[in-house]
N, C-alpha and C positions, 0 to 999 in steps of 0.2 A: 777565421770563422771556423771553416773548413774544416781546417785541419785539428781545432778544438772538438770540432765532435766528431772529428774520427776515434781522437784520444778518449775521450767520452766511452764510444760504441765500444771500444777494445777495453779498456777499464769494468763496462759491465756485461763484458759477452764471457769471461765464467763463472760470474754470477748467475745471468741468464740460464749459461748453461747447465750448471746446476741444476736451479729451480728443474730445465727439462726432464735433463736427466732424475732426477728425485719423484717425479710430474711421471717419466716413464717406470720408472724401478715397480712404483708404487703400483701403479695397470698394470703391469706387468705379473707382481705378483699373486692381485688376486686369481684367481681358476677357473676367473669366467673370458679370461683376456682380455689384450687393449682393447677388442669388441665392443666392452661394458661402458667405454666412457664415453658419456652425452655433453654435445655444447649447447647451451639455451640460446642459442637468435642471437645475443650479441658479445657475443666471443670469451667468452667463458668457461672455458670447458667445467661440467658436472658430472662428477668422479662419484663416480659407486663401488661400492662393496658388499666385504659379502653382508654384511651389517644392513646392508640396505635400504643407508645414510643419506644424504640425498643434501649438495653443500647449496642451494638456492635467495637466492635474497626472502627474506623481509616482506611479508605482502600485510598492509593495513586490511582489515579489511573497510572498517569502518568510517577510513576514508577514501573507496573504492568512488567511480565517479557515478552510480546509480546509489546509493547509499545517502550520497551529498543530497543529491535531487530530492531523497524522499524525504530526507530533514529537510531540505527548503520547502516540502509541499505545507510538513506538521506549521509547521512557519506559519503559512501565508494561511491554513486553516484556523489558529489559534488567532491570528488579525483579523478572521470575516469576523471567529464569533463575537470579537470583541465588538465591531459593528454590527452586529446583526440585529438587537434589542431597535432602534433608528435610524440606520444608515444601507434604509437597501441596498443603493446604486452601490457604492464601494465596497460592500457585501459580498455580491454578487458577484466582483470581479475579483474579486480577491480566493474567492474561494470557484468561480471557474476557469481561476489560471493554476489553482493548484490540483483539480480534477481533469487540467488539461495536462500536467508534469505529467500524469498518469504513466498517457503511453511516450513522452520523451525516459522516464528510466530507461522502462525495455529496450527504447533502441542503443542507450546507452553502453550497456547489461549486454547486447551485442555485438557494438564496433565497437567496444575493449576487455572488449573475450572476459567484462566480471561481473559474470549472471552468478551468484550466492546466491546460497538455505537462509543466511539473512537480511537478503537484501529482499527474498519473494514475502519471507516472512512480516517485514517492516513494510511494503507492500501491500499486502494485506489486511495488516493491523489499521494502515491511518486507511480505506481504505472504507474498513465495516464503522470507526472512530467519526469520520466526519460525516456521513451520511446520516449513524444517530446521530451528532451531535442538531444535525438538519432538523431533522426525523423531530427530534424532541422539542426546541424549538413552534413545529405547527402544528405539533397537537393543546402550545397555552392556545398558536394564535388562532385556532382552529378543536373548541374542546369535546366539540358534536363529537367527533369524528380520532377519537385522542389515543382512543381503542383498534383500531385500526394502525395509527402508525407506532399503536404499543406494540402491535405484532405484524407489522413491515420488518421491527428491528427485529424485534428473534429472529421471526425467521429467516435474516438475513444472520444474522451471527451462529443460529443454532445451522445451518443449515452447510456455513463452512468450517469451522469447528471441523462438523461430522463430519465433510470429509475430507481437511484435511487430515487427518488424526484416523481416519481408513486408510488413507495413501501410505500412511511410513509405514503403520499396523501391519496391512494388507500388502503394500508393495514396496516395501521396504525402505528406510532410513533415505536412500537415495532417492526414490521417485519422486517424482514434480510431482504436484497435485495437480497440472493442467495433463497432467500423462493420461489420459482415458481412452480407456479399447472402448473403440465401438461396438463389441456383441455386449457391452456391460453397456454403455448410453451413448447413440448416433446422438445427440442431438446435444450434449457434454462434450460429445467429441468435437463438435464444429461444431459449439460455441470457446472452446479454450484452445483452440487448435488453431478457426481461421482468423487471425487478427480482424481483421474486418468486419466480422461480426462479433469480435470481444468489445471492439471498440465502438461499435456503434451503439451496442448492448447498454453497456455500461454512459457512455454520453448521453442517450437519450432516457437511460433509466434517472439521472444526476438531474438532466437538462429541465424535465418534469417535474420534479422536488422543488429548484430554482422559480421555478414558471410557479409553481405555490405558493411560493413567498413571494414571492414577485406581489397577487393577486392580492395579498392578506397587506401590503398596505395604499394595493388601486385598486381593487375593485368593491365596494359596495354590496354587489350581491351576496359576495361571500364574507363577510366582516359588515357586518351592519351602522357598524360603530364609526365607522366615517362618514354619513349620512346626515350626524348625529356635530351641530354648529362646538368649537372648544367652547367658549365663556371666557368671558373677563377671566377669570376668577383661577380656570385653569392653566390658561395662558399665559397666569404672570407665577406661576406654581411653576409648570415648566421651563420660561424665560431664568427664576429667580437659580431653579433646581435644589436635587436632597442636597441638604445640608450635611456636610461632615465635621460630625468634631475633631477629628484629631490633625491640625498639619500639620503634618504630615504626608497624610495619604491625599488631601487636598495637593500637595504639588507633587504627591508620584505621580496620581492618579486623577486628568482632571476632572468639570463635573461633565458628562458624556450627554447633560438632558438640558444643558446652554446651548450648546452646541451641536443639537439632535433638532432643536428646533426649528432652523428654517427646512433643515433637510426633511423633517416630518411634513412639515408644509408642501414642498415638493414630490415629495410621495400622494401626498391624497389627491394632488391634482392628477399624479401620471394615469397618457394611460392607458387604462390597463388591457388593449385589442393585441397589441406585441402579445403578452405572456398570458393572454388563452391563445393567441394559435402558437404560445410556444407550448404548451397545457396539451391541445385536442395533438398538434405531432404529434411529441414523445407519449403519448397514457400508452396505444399499443405496445409500443419498445419495453414502456415500463410493467407496460402485464406480463409483457414476453418474460420480463424480467424476477420477477417474482415467481413467475408458473419453471423457468429455466432451479429459482431457488428449492421451491419443492421439488421438482425432480431430482437433484442433489440431493437435498435430505432424504428419500427413499430410497436411493441407491447406495447409499453411502452405509446407511441402517443394512440396507441388509450385508451387503459386500462384510458387513462385522456379524451378520450374525450369521453368514458363511463360518467363516473365522473358527467363530466358538464353535458350533457344528463339528468340525473337524478338528476342532481340538479338545473337546470332549471326546467323542471317536477316539483319537489315540490316547485319554487317561483311560479310557477306558469306562465312562463315566455311560450309561449313572449307571453305578454296581448294584446288583441283586442282593436284596437284608439277607442274609443268613438266621432262620432258623433257627430257633434253641431249640435243642436237641435232648 
């Protein structure tokens, strides 16, 4: 066995030597010398030439672990929206897991060294969309306060868009939106650089809206319709469910009303004590988060305005008008 292995190594020796000589010759032919050869840490040489081309393994950004976690968040968020009208417990669990995974994708990005701009944008877009969908439901659950929830959605989207655009336009495409200089805003610097502060603010902000969602099913104080008896006619309608004309749709999408009747009855009997406690504890942090959104919007607007002033000066604007002589 060892003799056969020795013969095989002897046969491959000239080929290996030829390859080594070719690599060595390629490296020496470079004006920068053999010292320009690099290693990727896996025993594979990466050759650099005058053209600057490096032979590195292909990476699929879309399959990075942080981005896969981001896709999972989207699936969970969509599932929570499906159960949102009639299944408060199921919806709250799915929505909460989706929000908690927001912290896990950042940890995965640092652990696997897979921080990407696509991942950062995916994370921010997912956060904005999920919160907005919940606020839209709260607008329908509490019509009197719909304008407040609409305002929160607008400020949230506007502040993050303005901040992201200002960072890219003024700081450069390689600058992260979390790199906020203290001289520009110390409170935003603390918010984005301190992971504990960032997690607490985001988590309790979502917790407040989840608490309001649960109170819409359990608190007669906020939802007076819970005090009204269901009635035999309405109960029969819920048990029967909405009729779907297409048999194909009836097979693909099961009727949520018949399945949700029992859940609705349980929700009406839900004790509102814990949702009220959750809302009371998280309300100050929610208010702080909205204040930070306003600060972020104002600071980003001023930063863009400073850039506009500088650009106009460099362009010589405003140009003095010449009077006709």
